[in-house]
N, C-alpha and C positions, 0 to 999 in steps of 0.2 A: 422801384425798378433798380435792380442790381447792375453792377458793372458788366457781368457776363451777359445778362439779358440785353443791356444796351448795345454791347458789341455784336450780339447776334442780330439785333434789329438793323444795325448799321450794315452788316454784311448782306442782309436780306434786301435792303432798299437802295444801297448806294449805286448799283449799276443802273437801276431805273431812273434815278435822279440824274446821273451822268448822261445817259442816253437821251433823256428829254432835253437837257441843257445843250447837248451837242446838236440835236436836230433843230433846236430853236436858234442857236447862235452860229452854227456852222464853223466854229473855231475851237479847236481842241483845248488850247490853253485857257480860254475864257470858260469853257464848260468845266474844266478841272477846277478853276477858281470858284465858280458858282457851286459846284458839288462840295468843295471844302467848306465854303461859307454856310451852305445848307446844313451840313453835318455839325458845324460849330453851333449854329442856332438850335439844332436838335439837342445837342449836349446841354445848352443853356436852358432849354425849356422842357427837357424830358421828364423831370419830376412832376410837371403839371399836365402832361399830355396823356390822353386816353389812347392806349395801344390800338384800339379798334379804329380810331379816327386818324391814326398816324399816316397811312398812305396819302390821304387827301391833304393833310397838313403839309407833308413833304412836297407834294406836287404844287400846292399853292405857293409855298415859300420859293420853290425852284422857279416857278413861272414869274413871280414878282421880281426875283433877282435877275432873271434873264431879261426881263423888260427894262430893268435899270441899266444893265450892261449895254443893251441895244440902244437905249437913249444916249448913254455916254459915247458910244461909237459914233452916232450921228452928230454929236456936238463936237467931236474932235475932227478938225478940218484936215489934218495931215495924215490920218491913219488910212492905209489902203484897205479896201473892202476884202473881207475874207472870202475864200472860195471853197467849193465842195471838195477840192483836192486835199484838204486837211483830214478828211476821212479816209482811212486806209482802204485801198482796193483789196478785194478778196480774190484769191486764186480760184479759177474754175476747177471743178473736179476733173480727174483724168477721164478722157473719153467724153468730155462735156461738149458744149456747143462749139461750132466752128468760130474762128476769129471774127468773121463778119457779124455774126449774131451777138458776140460779146461786145463788139464795138457799138452795135445798134442799141443794145441794152444799156451800155455805159452812157451813151448819148441821151437816152430816155431818162436815165436816173439823174443826170445833170440837169436836164430840162425840168424834171419834177422837183428837184431840190431848189432850183431857181424860182420856180412857180410857188413853191411852199414859202420861200423866203419873202416873196413879194405879197403874200396874203396879209391883209391887215389883222391886227389883233382885235378881238380874241379868236377870230376864225383860225389862224395858224395854230394856236395852242390847242384848240378843240380838235382840229383835224389830226394833229400829231398824236394827241392823247388817245384818240379813237382808232385811227388807222395804223399807227406805228406801234404804239404801246398797248393797244388792244383793251383799253379800259371800257367798262360799261358806262352807259349814260349817267347813271346816278353817281358814279365815281368821278366822272368829269365835272358834273355839276358841283360836287363838293370841292374839287380841286380848284376850279376857277370862280367859285362862289357866285354862281348864277342859277336861276331856276331851271328845272329839267326841260321844260318846253323851249326855253331860250337856247339851251344847248342843242336841241334837235334842229331848231331853225338855223343857228349859226353853222352847224355841221352841214346841213343841206346847202346853205349858201356858199360855204367854204369849198365843198366838193364841186359845186357848179362853177365857181371862180377858177378852180384848178383845171377843170375840163376845158373851160373856155381858153385859158392861157395855153394849155397844151395843144389844143386845136390850132390856135394861132401860130404856135411855134412850128407844128408839123406842116402847116400850110406854107410857111416860108422856107421849109427845108427842101 
């Protein structure tokens, strides 16, 4: 694989790596660090990698690094918990929904992100890979190195946990 091909692959996959890391970690700087580390590892391993298997390899490395960062966060006593406010808010289009609907949608998004953050692993990774990144089941299975049927079970359970958490939040609102 030549330098141009490597650069093209980096351009093709870096946004997906960053997006997954950001959804997983909810902290922009940590997601950027993970993305950089994934790309360094890609550089170090690219001569041995099969381009066809690259997306799964990148997601697996990203997920593993995100888990490492999350573990380090929990072990650091003084670090404040990151919030969903690290993710930039999007401007509504002109003539879009009224402010009340925007506030309601923003509240729901925060509730959903909190519920996602509280999902145990590997449920969180599987839900994010399927529902946010739109991966097929076989791609998720390769990314998290689990059998296809296990992915389906974890996805079903993860969705149910999210629904239950969101129902609980809306009941208290």
